C-alpha positions as CSV (number, residue, x, y, z in Angstrom):
1,M,0.0,0.0,0.1
2,S,1.6,3.3,-1.1
3,T,2.2,5.9,1.8
4,Q,2.7,8.7,-0.8
5,K,0.3,11.6,-0.5
6,A,-2.1,12.4,-3.2
7,I,-1.4,15.9,-4.8
8,R,-4.4,18.0,-4.7
9,R,-4.9,20.8,-7.2
10,I,-5.2,24.4,-5.9
11,T,-8.7,25.5,-6.0
12,V,-10.6,28.7,-7.0
13,P,-11.3,29.5,-3.6
14,Q,-7.9,29.0,-2.4
15,I,-6.6,31.6,-5.0
16,A,-9.6,34.0,-4.0
17,Q,-8.2,33.7,-0.4
18,R,-4.9,35.0,-1.3
19,K,-6.1,38.7,-1.6
20,G,-3.4,40.6,0.4
21,G,-1.4,37.6,1.4
22,E,1.4,35.7,-0.2
23,P,1.7,36.8,-3.8
24,I,0.1,34.5,-6.3
25,V,2.3,33.0,-9.1
26,S,1.2,32.4,-12.6
27,L,2.5,31.6,-16.1
28,T,0.9,30.7,-19.4
29,S,1.4,27.2,-20.9
30,Y,-0.1,25.8,-23.9
31,H,1.2,22.2,-24.0
32,A,1.9,19.4,-21.4
33,H,5.5,19.2,-21.3
34,T,6.0,23.0,-20.3
35,A,3.0,22.8,-18.1
36,A,4.6,19.8,-16.2
37,I,7.4,22.1,-15.1
38,V,5.3,25.2,-14.5
39,D,3.1,23.3,-12.3
40,R,5.8,22.7,-9.8
41,Y,6.0,26.5,-9.2
42,A,2.7,28.1,-10.2
43,D,-0.2,28.6,-8.2
44,F,-2.4,28.7,-11.5
45,I,-1.7,28.4,-15.1
46,L,-3.4,30.2,-17.7
47,V,-4.0,28.5,-21.1
48,G,-4.3,32.0,-22.7
49,D,-5.5,32.8,-26.1
50,S,-2.0,34.4,-26.6
51,L,-1.3,30.9,-28.0
52,G,-2.7,32.1,-31.3
53,M,0.3,34.5,-31.6
54,V,2.8,32.4,-29.7
55,M,2.2,28.9,-31.0
56,H,0.4,29.7,-34.3
57,G,1.8,32.9,-35.8
58,M,-1.5,34.8,-35.6
59,E,-1.1,38.7,-35.6
60,S,-3.6,39.0,-32.8
61,T,-5.8,36.9,-30.6
62,V,-9.0,37.3,-32.5
63,G,-8.5,34.3,-34.8
64,V,-8.3,31.9,-31.9
65,S,-11.2,29.4,-32.1
66,L,-13.0,27.5,-29.3
67,E,-11.6,24.2,-30.6
68,L,-8.1,25.5,-30.5
69,M,-8.5,26.6,-26.9
70,I,-10.0,23.2,-25.9
71,M,-7.2,21.3,-27.7
72,H,-4.4,23.2,-25.7
73,G,-6.4,23.2,-22.5
74,K,-6.6,19.3,-22.5
75,A,-3.0,19.2,-23.0
76,V,-2.0,21.4,-20.1
77,V,-4.5,19.7,-17.8
78,R,-3.0,16.3,-18.7
79,G,0.4,17.7,-18.0
80,T,-0.4,19.2,-14.5
81,Q,-1.1,18.0,-11.1
82,R,-1.0,20.7,-8.7
83,A,-2.0,24.2,-10.1
84,L,-5.4,25.5,-10.9
85,V,-5.7,25.6,-14.7
86,V,-7.7,28.5,-16.2
87,V,-8.7,28.5,-19.9
88,D,-9.2,31.7,-21.9
89,M,-12.6,32.1,-23.7
90,P,-11.8,33.3,-27.1
91,F,-13.2,36.2,-29.1
92,G,-16.7,35.7,-30.1
93,T,-17.5,33.0,-27.6
94,Y,-19.1,35.0,-24.8
95,E,-20.0,38.5,-25.9
96,E,-23.2,37.8,-27.6
97,S,-25.1,36.9,-24.5
98,P,-24.8,35.3,-21.0
99,S,-26.5,32.2,-22.4
100,V,-24.0,31.7,-25.3
101,A,-21.2,32.5,-22.8
102,F,-22.4,29.6,-20.4
103,R,-22.8,27.1,-23.2
104,N,-19.2,27.8,-24.6
105,A,-17.6,28.1,-20.9
106,A,-19.3,24.7,-20.0
107,Q,-18.0,23.0,-23.1
108,I,-14.5,24.4,-22.2
109,M,-14.8,23.1,-18.7
110,K,-16.4,19.7,-19.5
111,E,-13.8,18.9,-22.3
112,T,-10.8,20.0,-20.8
113,Q,-11.5,19.4,-17.0
114,C,-10.0,22.9,-16.3
115,G,-11.0,24.7,-12.8
116,A,-12.1,28.0,-14.3
117,V,-12.3,30.2,-17.5
118,K,-11.3,33.7,-18.1
119,L,-12.9,36.5,-20.2
120,E,-12.2,39.9,-21.1
121,G,-14.1,43.1,-20.2
122,G,-15.0,45.2,-17.2
123,E,-18.5,46.7,-16.4
124,R,-19.9,45.5,-19.8
125,M,-19.4,41.9,-19.0
126,A,-20.6,41.9,-15.4
127,E,-23.8,40.4,-16.2
128,T,-22.2,37.7,-18.0
129,I,-20.0,36.9,-15.2
130,R,-22.8,36.9,-12.7
131,F,-24.7,34.5,-14.9
132,L,-21.8,32.1,-15.1
133,T,-20.8,32.2,-11.6
134,E,-24.4,31.6,-10.4
135,R,-24.3,28.5,-12.5
136,G,-21.2,27.0,-11.4
137,I,-18.5,28.4,-13.7
138,P,-15.7,30.1,-11.7
139,V,-14.6,33.3,-13.8
140,M,-11.4,35.2,-13.8
141,A,-11.8,38.8,-15.1
142,H,-9.4,40.8,-17.3
143,I,-9.4,44.5,-17.7
144,G,-7.0,47.3,-18.8
145,L,-5.5,46.4,-21.9
146,T,-7.8,43.6,-23.3
147,P,-5.9,42.1,-26.2
148,Q,-9.2,40.9,-28.0
149,S,-10.0,44.7,-28.3
150,T,-7.0,45.9,-29.9
151,H,-8.8,46.7,-33.2
152,V,-11.1,49.1,-31.1
153,M,-8.1,50.5,-29.0
154,G,-6.1,51.1,-32.0
155,G,-3.3,48.6,-31.1
156,F,-1.9,47.3,-27.8
157,K,-1.9,50.6,-25.8
158,T,-1.0,51.2,-22.1
159,Q,-4.1,52.1,-20.1
160,G,-4.4,54.9,-17.6
161,R,-1.9,57.3,-19.1
162,D,-4.7,59.9,-18.6
163,E,-5.6,60.1,-15.0
164,A,-9.1,61.2,-15.9
165,S,-9.6,57.6,-17.2
166,W,-8.7,56.0,-13.8
167,D,-12.4,56.1,-12.2
168,R,-13.7,54.3,-15.4
169,H,-10.9,51.5,-14.8
170,E,-11.6,51.1,-11.1
171,Q,-15.4,50.9,-11.9
172,D,-14.7,48.1,-14.1
173,A,-12.7,46.3,-11.5
174,R,-15.5,47.0,-8.8
175,A,-18.2,45.7,-11.4
176,V,-16.4,42.3,-12.0
177,A,-15.6,41.7,-8.4
178,E,-19.0,42.3,-7.4
179,A,-20.3,40.1,-10.2
180,G,-18.5,37.2,-8.7
181,A,-15.2,36.8,-10.5
182,F,-12.7,35.3,-8.2
183,A,-9.8,37.3,-9.6
184,V,-8.9,40.0,-12.1
185,V,-6.0,40.4,-14.5
186,L,-4.9,43.8,-14.8
187,E,-2.9,44.3,-18.2
188,G,-1.0,47.1,-19.6
189,M,-2.0,49.6,-17.0
190,V,0.0,52.4,-15.4
191,E,1.6,51.3,-12.1
192,P,-0.2,53.7,-9.7
193,L,-3.5,52.9,-11.1
194,A,-3.1,49.1,-10.7
195,A,-1.8,49.8,-7.3
196,R,-5.0,51.8,-6.3
197,I,-7.1,49.1,-7.9
198,T,-5.6,46.3,-5.9
199,K,-6.4,48.3,-2.6
200,A,-10.0,49.3,-3.7
201,I,-11.3,45.7,-4.4
202,S,-12.0,42.7,-2.6
203,I,-10.7,40.0,-5.0
204,P,-6.9,39.3,-6.2
205,T,-5.4,41.2,-8.9
206,I,-2.9,39.5,-11.1
207,G,-0.7,42.1,-12.9
208,I,1.0,41.9,-16.3
209,G,2.4,45.2,-17.2
210,A,0.9,46.7,-14.0
211,S,2.4,46.9,-10.5
212,A,4.2,44.9,-7.8
213,E,1.5,46.0,-5.6
214,C,-0.8,43.4,-7.2
215,D,-1.8,40.3,-5.4
216,G,-0.1,38.0,-8.1
217,Q,1.8,38.2,-11.5
218,I,1.5,36.6,-14.6
219,L,3.8,36.4,-17.8
220,V,3.7,34.5,-21.0
221,L,6.1,31.7,-20.5
222,E,7.7,32.0,-24.0
223,D,8.5,35.8,-23.3
224,M,10.3,35.3,-19.9
225,L,12.2,32.3,-21.3
226,G,13.7,34.5,-24.1
227,L,12.0,32.9,-27.0
228,N,10.4,36.2,-28.1
229,P,13.1,38.4,-29.8
230,T,11.0,41.5,-29.2
231,P,9.3,41.0,-25.7
232,P,7.1,43.8,-24.2
233,K,8.6,46.3,-22.0
234,F,7.0,44.8,-19.0
235,V,8.7,41.3,-19.5
236,K,11.8,40.2,-17.5
237,V,13.5,37.6,-19.5
238,Y,14.7,35.0,-16.9
239,G,16.2,32.6,-19.6
240,G,18.0,32.6,-22.9
241,L,16.2,29.6,-24.7
242,G,16.0,31.3,-28.1
243,D,19.9,31.6,-28.3
244,A,20.1,28.0,-26.9
245,I,17.7,26.5,-29.4
246,E,19.4,28.4,-32.3
247,N,23.0,26.9,-31.2
248,A,21.6,23.4,-31.0
249,V,19.8,23.6,-34.3
250,R,23.0,25.2,-35.9
251,S,25.2,22.4,-34.4
252,Y,22.8,19.6,-35.5
253,A,22.9,21.0,-39.2
254,E,26.7,21.2,-39.1
255,D,26.9,17.6,-38.1
256,V,24.4,16.5,-40.5
257,R,26.2,18.1,-43.5
258,T,29.6,16.8,-42.3
259,R,28.1,13.2,-41.7
260,A,29.2,13.5,-38.0
261,F,25.6,12.7,-36.9
262,P,24.5,10.1,-36.5
263,G,27.6,8.7,-35.0
264,E,28.3,5.2,-33.7
265,A,26.3,5.7,-30.5
266,Q,23.1,6.6,-32.5
267,V,22.8,3.8,-35.0
268,Y,21.7,0.1,-34.6
269,Q,24.2,-2.7,-35.5
270,V,23.6,-6.3,-36.6
271,K,23.5,-8.6,-33.6
272,T,26.6,-10.8,-33.6
273,P,25.8,-14.5,-32.9
274,K,27.3,-15.9,-29.9
275,A,30.0,-18.7,-30.6
């Protein structure tokens, strides 16, 4: 009989209870093998619709489909044991009505077995957030720079540069908290505004290009690993995998061209009969 303790996943209530406590650690992940590594250190893993740009070469997140999110969500859940897995609802799957949002969110949760979904929008999405949470679907909100709205915003623009807009952003944060969101991502937002919102609302704030005062932080894994040659200003690069991969591929190509690979250790020989 095994004496090893079963690993229990971090839950939505556990994340919500971290408001004002130990900072919440999060990263994105889109596939099982990286998720298995992140799982050992992160409190929640976001299967972000940023995968459209990072993994599939899209110019924005707008082209990401529900099916694509579900496929990557399944992979991340399979690769993890500990972290809460949150899956983004892609553009066009929740804006039409609360009932449409519920149908698509339920499909995501049933097919991926994730613990929560995330959707973009503040006060305008409060009714939908309330509708989902009242029906058993945990929701993480996302305000500030909302990538699915960049065509309306005119690009990836920092929010809150004009102090006159701060009340509107704070109202967005209050609205999603009151509607039942268990946490909210603050993206691309001037530091003092993100700090102010963090103090003003009762749910954890997760910063990305926001403030160290937020209750937690998230980055795109590939950005912080150095796989993006032009990362956003708010990214701190913790690894040099881009250079490491290029060096490895260059060495492989040279070995193939000079017939140094495969060598004796990488090929199979005929078995010599025993005397």
